[in-house]
C-alpha positions as CSV (number, residue, x, y, z in Angstrom):
1,M,33.1,55.5,34.8
2,T,33.1,58.9,33.2
3,G,33.6,61.4,35.7
4,T,36.3,63.2,38.4
5,P,37.5,60.0,40.4
6,L,35.9,59.8,44.1
7,A,39.2,60.8,46.0
8,A,38.6,64.2,44.7
9,A,35.3,65.0,46.0
10,L,32.6,64.2,48.5
11,A,30.1,63.7,45.6
12,V,30.7,63.2,41.9
13,A,27.8,64.4,40.1
14,L,27.7,62.9,36.6
15,P,24.0,64.5,34.8
16,L,26.1,66.0,31.6
17,A,28.7,62.8,31.2
18,L,25.7,60.1,31.9
19,A,22.8,61.8,30.1
20,L,24.6,61.6,27.0
21,A,25.6,58.2,27.3
22,L,22.0,57.0,28.3
23,T,20.8,53.5,26.4
24,P,17.1,52.1,26.0
25,A,16.5,48.8,27.8
26,E,13.5,46.7,28.2
27,T,12.0,44.3,31.0
28,N,9.5,42.0,29.8
29,G,9.5,43.2,26.4
30,R,6.8,42.4,23.9
31,G,8.8,42.7,20.4
32,T,7.3,47.0,20.3
33,P,10.3,48.8,22.3
34,A,9.5,52.4,22.8
35,R,10.7,55.2,21.0
36,W,13.1,57.7,22.7
37,E,14.0,61.2,21.8
38,G,16.9,62.9,23.8
39,R,18.9,65.8,24.1
40,V,21.5,67.1,27.0
41,D,18.9,68.7,29.0
42,A,15.7,66.3,28.4
43,H,14.8,62.5,27.5
44,A,11.3,61.8,25.9
45,V,9.3,58.9,25.3
46,V,7.6,60.1,22.4
47,E,6.1,56.8,21.0
48,N,5.1,53.6,23.1
49,A,2.5,51.1,22.4
50,N,3.3,48.8,24.8
51,R,0.9,47.6,27.7
52,G,1.0,45.4,31.0
53,N,4.4,44.9,32.7
54,T,6.7,45.8,30.0
55,F,8.9,48.6,31.5
56,S,11.0,50.8,29.3
57,L,14.7,52.3,30.5
58,L,16.9,54.3,29.7
59,L,20.2,53.8,31.7
60,S,24.0,54.4,32.2
61,A,26.1,52.6,29.7
62,G,28.6,52.2,33.3
63,D,27.7,51.0,36.6
64,V,27.3,53.7,39.5
65,G,28.2,53.1,42.9
66,A,25.9,51.1,45.4
67,D,25.5,54.6,47.6
68,A,24.1,57.2,45.3
69,R,21.1,59.3,44.5
70,V,19.5,59.8,40.6
71,A,16.9,62.4,40.6
72,A,14.6,64.1,37.0
73,R,11.9,66.1,36.7
74,V,9.1,64.1,35.4
75,R,6.6,65.4,32.8
76,P,3.3,63.0,32.1
77,D,3.0,63.6,28.3
78,G,0.3,60.9,27.8
79,G,-0.5,57.1,28.3
80,A,-3.9,55.4,28.6
81,E,-3.4,52.3,31.1
82,D,-0.1,54.6,32.7
83,A,1.6,57.7,33.3
84,G,4.3,59.5,34.7
85,G,7.6,57.4,35.1
86,G,10.5,56.6,37.9
87,V,14.3,56.9,38.2
88,V,16.4,53.9,38.8
89,L,19.2,52.6,41.1
90,R,21.3,49.7,41.1
91,A,20.6,47.8,38.0
92,A,22.3,45.0,38.1
93,D,21.0,44.5,34.2
94,D,17.6,45.1,32.3
95,A,15.4,43.4,34.8
96,S,16.9,43.5,38.5
97,Y,17.0,47.4,40.0
98,Y,15.0,49.5,42.4
99,V,12.6,51.9,40.8
100,C,10.9,54.9,42.7
101,R,8.1,56.4,40.7
102,W,5.3,58.8,40.3
103,N,1.6,57.7,38.6
104,P,-0.6,60.9,38.5
105,L,-3.3,58.7,37.2
106,E,-3.0,56.4,40.7
107,E,-1.9,59.9,42.7
108,N,0.6,58.0,44.3
109,L,4.5,57.6,44.7
110,R,5.5,54.1,44.7
111,L,9.4,52.4,45.5
112,Y,9.3,48.7,43.9
113,A,12.3,46.2,43.8
114,V,12.2,44.8,40.6
115,V,13.9,41.2,40.4
116,R,14.2,39.3,37.4
117,G,11.3,41.0,35.5
118,A,9.1,40.6,38.8
119,R,8.1,43.9,40.9
120,R,7.7,43.7,44.7
121,T,6.6,47.0,46.1
122,L,8.3,48.1,49.2
123,A,5.8,51.3,50.1
124,T,3.6,53.4,48.6
125,K,2.8,57.6,49.5
126,V,-0.3,59.6,48.1
127,V,0.7,62.0,45.7
128,R,-2.0,64.8,45.0
129,V,-1.1,67.7,42.6
130,P,-2.8,69.3,40.1
131,A,-3.2,68.1,36.3
132,D,-1.4,71.0,34.9
133,G,1.2,68.7,32.7
134,A,4.0,70.3,34.7
135,G,7.0,68.4,35.3
136,R,7.8,67.1,38.8
137,E,10.5,65.8,40.7
138,V,11.3,62.1,41.2
139,A,14.3,61.2,43.7
140,L,15.6,58.2,44.9
141,S,18.3,57.8,47.0
142,A,20.5,54.7,48.5
143,T,23.0,54.3,51.1
144,G,23.5,51.1,52.5
145,D,20.2,49.1,52.8
146,R,18.2,52.4,53.3
147,L,16.1,54.0,50.4
148,L,14.4,57.4,49.9
149,C,12.3,58.3,47.7
150,S,11.4,62.1,47.7
151,F,9.0,64.2,45.6
152,E,9.4,67.7,44.9
153,G,12.0,67.5,47.2
154,D,10.3,66.5,50.4
155,P,11.1,63.0,51.6
156,M,8.4,60.9,51.4
157,I,9.6,57.3,51.4
158,L,12.0,55.6,53.6
159,V,12.9,51.9,53.6
160,R,15.3,49.2,54.6
161,D,15.5,46.4,52.3
162,G,18.5,44.5,51.2
163,T,17.5,43.0,48.0
164,L,20.1,44.6,45.4
165,R,23.0,45.5,47.4
166,G,26.0,46.2,45.2
167,P,26.3,48.8,42.2
168,G,24.6,48.7,39.5
169,R,23.6,51.2,36.7
170,A,21.2,54.2,36.9
171,G,18.6,55.8,34.8
172,V,14.7,56.6,33.8
173,W,11.7,54.1,33.6
174,V,8.4,54.0,32.5
175,K,5.9,51.4,32.5
176,A,3.5,50.1,29.8
177,D,2.0,52.8,27.2
178,A,3.3,56.0,29.1
179,R,4.7,59.0,27.3
180,T,6.8,61.0,29.4
181,T,9.7,63.4,29.0
182,F,12.3,63.3,32.2
183,L,14.3,66.7,32.6
184,A,17.4,67.7,34.4
185,V,18.3,64.2,34.9
186,S,21.2,64.0,37.7
187,I,23.0,60.8,38.7
188,V,25.2,61.6,42.0
189,E,27.3,59.0,43.3
190,E,28.1,59.3,46.8
191,R,31.7,59.1,48.0
192,A,32.1,56.0,50.3
193,P,33.2,57.2,54.2
194,G,36.4,55.6,53.8
195,L,37.4,58.0,51.6
196,L,36.3,61.0,53.1
197,P,39.3,63.8,54.0
198,P,40.5,63.5,57.9
199,A,39.3,65.7,60.3
200,P,41.4,68.5,61.1
201,P,43.2,68.1,64.4
202,R,42.0,69.5,67.5
203,P,43.4,72.5,69.2
204,A,45.6,71.1,72.4
205,P,43.9,72.2,75.5
206,A,45.0,75.5,77.3
207,V,47.4,75.0,80.0
208,P,46.4,76.6,83.0
209,R,49.1,79.2,84.1
210,P,50.0,78.4,88.1
211,A,48.4,81.3,90.1
212,R,50.9,83.9,91.4
């Protein structure tokens, strides 16, 4: 995996390296893959004729550690059946991963476990924001079996789930015919606890002086 070795820092931030390496993928494809356009600072679905439970993704070329955080500003650009999008962690392959997604049509934030192409809802939170076309930050953090979904920096969903435990790819996701721009994609791999630097030694307690 490209980036700073884990032994060198508490967290490894890889927005540029992984943004340049994100590759298209599909879950339950129907032969009409969405067309993506990418820059260093943004990735967009510009053509999408999919429907139903077809999911279009951009995934990192390499695995990210199991304990990680992925975030992006999600800007809905269109879609009749679906809109918005989400972020993905622990993708074992193109059909098994966790995704936290925001859908402005349904006015909710939802966390799914996708296993062999089938979605299972883990939690849902109502999210109502002005329909101004602005991008909103969606983030997913995983630590052990704890999964945290945040929206615009506010923690919204916290659940425990052990369906997908290992490292995997990370990236962004849309459903059906959604056309979406993902701005400022950021993937941060948390450092394993065993690699934390040792705590500084405590100062020796002062020895009281005998009274004169």
